[in-house]
C-alpha angles and dihedrals in degrees: 000000000000121000093245091049090052089048091053092051092047093050093051092045090050090054097039095118092052092049093050093046090051090052092048092050093051090044091057096045107049121174131192128245117299088004098078095117098135093043094050091046090055091048092049092047090054092051091047088054088058087055093243126150105258131200118194138183096045109158086353099299108019120125132198127190120193128214122181097006090171089065097049094106090065100050133331114206122190123206105204130209125172122229106201135087135198129260101251102138096178093059115115091239098040115135106248092218100047103025086226125138132184094237092146095055099245089141088063090055091052091048089051093051095048090046089053089048090057092054100038094047090062108113097236093046095045090052090056092056113093095198146039122280120207117198099207127190108189129195135229107013091151108075101218135124091047095177091052091052092046088054090052087053092051089050090054094243095117138004100202133040097225118079098221091045090054092045090052089051095052093045099251091135094046091096093048123089100176135012136205118205136181138204131184119244146163097259116081099241128348129176126203127015148243124218137293135196125265124214151183123225128228137191112198116196119188117202117205137158125264123231138149103295094214105023102044113001089151088072093059138072109222109223092186091056089050089052091049091054089048092052091049092049090051091052091058090060092067094093090055094063117092117233091229090063095057092217115192123180115174116171129186128197109233095177129023104165142311107251132012095236095049123080103246109254093185135035124176129200128186121197143164119219108208136184140151096252139032095247093054091046090054093047093049091046092055091050091048091054092048093051095051092044088054090059091053093046093049093059101027093249125149120242138199119194114191113190125195129181113254124181136322120239113268123251122235116244129188116232111280110235093223092054090045090053090048091050093051091051092045094050092051091207091298096102126038117241120216135183113237121248103249090200092062115108126198124200090218126090141224134184089233083086090068092052091046090060090061107033140004117282122188117201140194138175132214127193130217096124133106133215115359137325115250088030133119087230095057113121142154113252100167113042092176091061098036097047114012100039088045090056091049093051092049092049099040092046090052091052094045091051097044104039123099095030092318088283095158094046090048090052091054091049094046093050094049120100114197119226092206137020111228090257092051091048093052091048089052092050093048091052090069098051111104148135122208118191129190118177121227122253112259 
């Protein structure tokens, strides 16, 4: 083990209690996407304590802290942690005010990034880094509350629902060459990644006509019934989706009427339309629109379908040797380190896929959780692994990539071939934005 590597491990171990307490605080005070004001303030305050230059308010709540700005022209490496939680109000650690709970482990990412900031900001360690490090807390990775995000768009506060997508749009990744990202998992330590689905989001609003539900239902147009027909029509499309495309469409009804004795004049559905490739997403999106329009047509209801771009599918990456080495040092022989199966595909989605289409992203997972992510039974059962080992892997990977003239980071960057330029990416995203309106029959 090199002296600087040993120094990084010692610094994180010496500050273990502070890292764990930070994680516990974030865990107990979850906030939803583009509303993470308290979380981002805590992250910024921690970076300020390390005497770093800090930028706040990026894509509403994003925060960047800069180390070694004078070396940014060589390589700029971002360590990414996500700010938002999920709305799971019955979780044991749900915030009573927001109903949000960190059941996807984003608090562990943030703990890892601040732990890395402690170690890398040390004078001796910082001097050994031949590049800039950006400690980056990003908003709104979980794509929920679609109507809320569409309202932010209408108000001109955002353009896209995903935090990294919005940060790409406003140029917040323009000064980053390479990123390192983490997710929690069941396995002890895993380096590299397979693939995930991409998606588009839709809000479907049926417009009916109110009437007395018992006395004169013939005078009304039941928007909820129209929505029910639309959902049934969508279900019959399932056999048309090919297994290889991993199509997932999972709508929820967010409004079904106002009063039980009034014919519902409005029903609202939110859904994501997911698949493993862009062509399958487009095909499934067209079929989704047709199904919901059929429900409106059958009952003479009006319909609005608002479509927003979601995330691109992720790209498989083999385990980076420098991150593997960091993980082995961080685990200290206590936790096994594996290389991820690049052939594995998940039906879920992440906005890291968008970033991966523009620049290289290295990923790793640490365990320490129980049950399932996005579940009320999710919990952290090994804080050392979830928080402290995560911080060590972030910090040691940064050192391994940026030492010796940032030779290893430069090799990753030089071998990467972008799928999109930034301009092409933005054009792709814009192509999915749309609003279709059909008025109800009177």
